[in-house]
N, C-alpha and C positions, 0 to 999 in steps of 0.2 A: 742405875746400874748397881749401886751399892747394896740394893735389896737382895741381890743374888750372889753372895760370896762363893768362892771357889768350892769350898767344902760342901755347901748345899747342893750345888749343881752336880758335883761328883757323886754325891750320895744318891740323888735322884736317878742318875744314869745307872749306877750300880744296882739300885733296887728295881730296875726295869721300867722306870717311868719315862715318858716322852718329855723333851724339853719344848717349851713354847717358843715362838719366834722372838719374843722379848728376852727370854732366857738365853737363847742362842746368840742374840746380839750382845747380851752382857758377857757371855763366855768369850766371844771373839774380842770384844773390847778389853777385857781383863788380860787376856793372853798378849794382845798387841801392846798394851800399856805397860807390860812388865809386872802386873799385879799378881800373876800366877807364877809360881816357881816351876822349875823343870819337873820336880817330883809331882806336883799337882797335875801338870800337863800329862805326864806319864800315866798317872792314876786314871784321868779321864779317858785317855786313849785305850787303856786296858778295859775300862768299863764298857766302852763302845764295842770293843772286840768281843766281850762277853754277852752283852745285851742287844747290840745292834741298834738301828734307828728305823723309824717308820719312813716311808717315802716323803711324807710332808715334812717331817722333822729333818731329814737329810737335805731337802731343798731349803728350809729356813737356815740350817747351819751353813750351807754353801753360800747363800746370799749374805749371811752375816760376816763370813770370812771375806767375801768380795768387798763388802762395805767397811771393813776395818782399816782401809787405806784409800788412796786415790785410784781412780780409773783412767786409763789412757784414752785419748781422743785422736782418732785418725781421720776425721771427717774431711780434711783438706786434701787427702791423697786421691789422685785421679784413677783409682782402680780398686778392685776388691781387696780386703784385708783378710788373709787366709792363714790357717795355722794347722798344726798337726801335733798330736801328743801320743806318746807310748806309755803303757803302764810299766815298762821296763823289761829288758831281757838281756841275756849275756851275748855280747857281740852286736847289739842293736845300735848301729850308728846311722840309721836312716835319716834322722833329722839333719845331720850335717850336709847330706847331699840334697835332700828335699828342698830346703829353704832357697839355695841358689838356683835350683832347677825351676821351681815355681816362679821365682823373681825373673828369670830369663824369659819366661813366657807371659809376663805382664802382671803377675800378682805381687802383692806387697805382703811380706812375711815378717812381722815383728815377733819373733819366737822367744817367749819366756820359758827358759829351760831350768832344769834342776841338776843337782849333784847326784852321786851314786846313792842308791838306797839298798842296804843290805848287800846281796850278792850280784846285784845288777849295776852296771856302770852308769855314769852320769854324763850328760852332754857337755856340761860346763867343765867338768874335770878333763874331758878329752880336749876341749879347746884350749885349756890352760897348759897343755903340753907345748904350746906355742909361746915362747917368751914374749911378755909385753901385752898379750891379749887381755883386754879389759872387759870383764863380764858384767861390770856395774857402771856403765857410762851415765853421764847426767841425762836428764830427760830431753834437753835440747839437742844434745849430741846424738842420742838414740833417734830422735825424730828426724834429724838431718840425714843420718845414714840410711834410714829406711826410705826416705823420700828420694835420695840420690841413687842408691844402689838397689833398693828393692827388698833387701833382707837384713836382718841383724839377729844373731842368736846371743842372747844375754841372760842374765839372772834377774831375780827379783830385786828391784831397788828397795831401799829400807821402808818406803812408804807405800809400796804396792803389796796388798794383801799381807801386812806384817803379821797378822795372827797365824796365817799358814806358814810363814817363814819359820817361826818358832816350832810349830807343830811338826813340820817336816823334819827338822833336825832331831827332835826327840823321838819320832817314829823310827828313825834310822837305827837307833840303838836300843830300842825297848821291845823288839819283836812285834811291833804293830804296823810294820810296813804294808802287810797284806790284808789289812782290815778293810773290807769293801766300802763301807760308808765313808771312811776316812779318805780312801782313794778317790771316791767320787767328789767329795767336797774339796779336796786339795786341788785336783785337776781343774774342775770346772770353775772354781773361784778365781784361779789365776787366769784362765782363758777369758772369762767374762770381764775381769778387770783389765786384761790386756788389750781389749777392744777388737778381738777377732769377730768377723761377720760370719765366717764358716770354719768349721773344724772337722778334721778327720781324726777319729779316735781309734788307736791301735791297741786292742786288748790282747795281751800275750797269754797263751795258754800252753801248758806243758811243764816239764821238770825244771826248765830254767826260768819260769815266770813267777811272779808274786801269787798268781792264782793258777795252780797247776792242773786243776781238773776243768774239763770243758764246760760242765754244767755251771760251775762257779764263775767261769769267765763270761759265759753268756748272760748269767744273772747280773753280773757287774755292768756289762754293756747295756742291758735293758734299763738298769737303774740310772745310768748316765743319760740315756735317751729321755727317760721320764723326767729327771731333774732339770734337763736343759729345755724341755718343752715350754714355750711361752717366754723364754728368756731373750729372744731375738737372735739367738745363735743357731745357725743351720748346722746340724751335727749329723755326720754319718759314722757308724761304728763298724769295725772289722775285727774278726778273731783271727789271730795269726799264730802259727806253730812255733813253739819254743822247745821242741823235743830235741833240738840240736842247736849249737851255736849258730846265730843268724848268719853272720859272715864266716870268715875263717880265722878271725882274730878276736881276742878278748883282752883288753888292756888299752889304756888311754892313747898313747902315741901310736901304738900298733893299729888301732882302729882308725885313727885319723889318717894314717898312711894309706889304709885300704880305701878310704873315701877319696883321697887324692887320685889314687889309681882309677877309681870308678869315674871321676869327673874328667880325667884326662885320657880316657880311652884305653886304659890298661886292662889286663885280663880279668882281675878282680874276682869276685865271687858271684856266680849267677843268682844265688838265692837273694843276696843283698841287693843286687841290681834290680831283680824282678820286683821285689816288694817296694823299693823306692819308686820305681816307675808307676806301679799300680796305685799307691797312695797319692803320688803327685798328680796322676791323671784324674783321680776322683776330686781333688781340690780344684783343678782347673774347671771341672764340670760344675762343681758347687759355685764357683765364682763366675760362672758364665763366660769363661775364657775359651771354652771348647764346647762343641755341641754334643759330643758323645765320647765314650772311652777311646774309640779308635782314633779320632782326630786328635784327642788329647795326647795319646801315646805318640803319635806322629810328631806333634810339636815338641814333646819332651826329647824324643830321639834326635830331633834337629838341634836342640839346645845342647845336647851332649856332644854330638858329632861336630858341631861348629866350634866348640870350645866356649860358648857363651855362659854356660853354667859354671864352668871352672873359673872363668874370668870374674864372674859375680862373687864367687867364694873368696878368690884372692883379694878382690877389692874390699869385701867385708872384713877380712882378717886385718888388712893394712889400716882400714879406717878405724878399727878398734884397738890399734896399738900393736898388732902383731907384725911379723916380718913382711916386708914389701916384695920379697923375692921368693915366696914360698913355692910357687909353681916351678921356678927355675931351679931351685936348690932345696927340695924337700929333705933330703938326707942330712943337710947341714942344719936345718931348722927344727928337726924332731929329735928328741933325746933317745939314746939307745942304751940298752942294758949291757954290762960288761960280760955277762955269762949267758950263752945260749946253749941249751942242752936238748938233744932230740929224745922224745919218749918213743921207744920202739915196741912194736907188737911182738908178743911172745908166741902167739898162735896164728892160725890162718883162718880166714872166714870173712863174713860181711858184718859190718857194724850194725848190730840189731837194736841196740839201745844205748843211750848216753845219759849219765847223771849230770845234766847241765848245771844244776845248782851246785854240785860239788866243784865243777870247773870254775864257776864264778866265785865260790868261796876260796878256791885256790889262788885266784888272782888277787883277792883281798888280802890274803895272808902273805903273798909276795910283796905286798906294799902298795898295790894298785887300788885299794879301797880303804874305807874307814871302819874302825871299831868304836871310835868315840867321836862326838861332834867336833868339827873343826880340826881334826887330825890331818897332818901333812900326808900327801900322796906321792908315791914314786911313779911318775908318769911313764917311765921307760919299761916297766916290767909288765909281764902278762903271758899270754899264750898266742902262738901264731901257727898257721897252716894246720888248724884243727880239722880232723876228719869229720865228715858228715855221715848221718845215718844212711845205710844202704851201700856205702863204699866197701869195696873188697880190698882186704890187706893181706899181705903175706908176712911170715915171720921175719922180723928185722926191719920191716918197713915203719915209717914214722907215723905215729898217731897225732903228734903235735910237737911243736917246739916250745920249750919253756925259756922265757927271757927273764933272767933274775939278777939280783944284785951280788949274789955270792954263790959259790959252788954248793955250799951246804943248803941254802934256800932252794937252789935248782934241783938238787937230789931229792929233797923232801917233796917238792911240788911234782916231780916226775912220778914218784910213787903214787901220789894221789890222782894224778891224771890217768895213769894206766888203769887204776881201779875203777875209774869212772866209765870205761868203755866195756861193752859186752859184745863179744863176737859169736856169730852163729854160722852153721854150715850153709844155711839158706838165706837168701836175700829177704829182708822184711818187706811187708806190704808198704807201698808208697803212702805217705801221709800228705794230704793236700796242704799247700802252704798258707792259704787264707780263705776266709768266708766272710762276705759282707752280710750284715743284718738289716732287715727291713726296718724303717723308721718306727713302725708300731706292730703290735701283734706278736705272735710266737714263731712265725715261719720266717726262714731266712730269705733274703731278697733273691738269692740265687745260690747255686752250689759253689763249692770251693773252686777257685780259679788259679791259674799260674801261667807264667811266661817262662817255660823251661826252668822252673824254680827248683826242680829236684836235683839239678846237676851239681 
């Protein structure tokens, strides 16, 4: 390992040369062992952003990250080990509902999640809105919870892909969150180390995504499929729209409240519900818990309607140290912001376009995200009741509600939120909510699909 010092590997990548499997292993080992400084990690990330990686190099780098720590073993579980990952989007809280839904249908979901990256929220940050929730349980505790309850949403332990743990934090603050090869290696290394047998990969595309253009998003999905091939992981990829906030909330506690509404039969957001059911159904099929999409959806609807999914979520929260009465008293258990200010439309028309990235950045600046690694987060702040694309608004109607810590912060956020919306006299064309990709080749497996997802 010592024959490949950090400066040598950074220089090779900067000069456009490919790293060998041995060099990738040395790189991952050096980062995990603390031999690379944050500055050197940042320089490497920027070199990859500039020069990219070959498919073989990306695969070697992914496996090197995976092998920088231990891998989880779930071979004793009496059912399929299933997982889902999203590349991140504003208001994307699907994981919080998907894990208990799939568990209620017979799957086991040990979900290794992350914190916010740039303008997109993080699943762990949302769960930490609940006092006491432990995102870093011991391996024995994690295994017990997954076996008994069927799901656990946690973070990386110190010895699980430790190289990516450091990379992830540096990418968040060095404008390298959206580098495709780093996204591929980060996601797949964690999922491979986490022991998943099947994975649904949700690639976001649109103004609120890390990859805003459709071509780039599809290329990222294809690279994921190629790198995963031969790894033993069954992988399906879907492109989903982030041209609007996925749900109607953006902010940690606000999104968690929306998921509780979804799981307990509240009105919720049709877009969020539809995508959650679609991805969950695909996982049930991959895990052979359902014969086809229709039967999978029927099982999932039953898990929702019976309260089984909500009960799994509540048991998971309690087992990981969170409140034991979350379903009974959600308002008591979730923090709220002291200032709530409506953002009112000045004109009349249809919402034709939304700068979703700007909305995500607004949440970060309210305190709901990070500008530096390890910074504290205000879980209560964010945006609620955010209008969707195609909705008709009249002057004085609400575009969104700003939840803020102070009147000054609320006023500044309201100005930015208003500027993020564009109104037009005519309704925009409907944008399909998702499209599944075929495992190989260039043609999609089918057209865009939805379950009343435009509502």
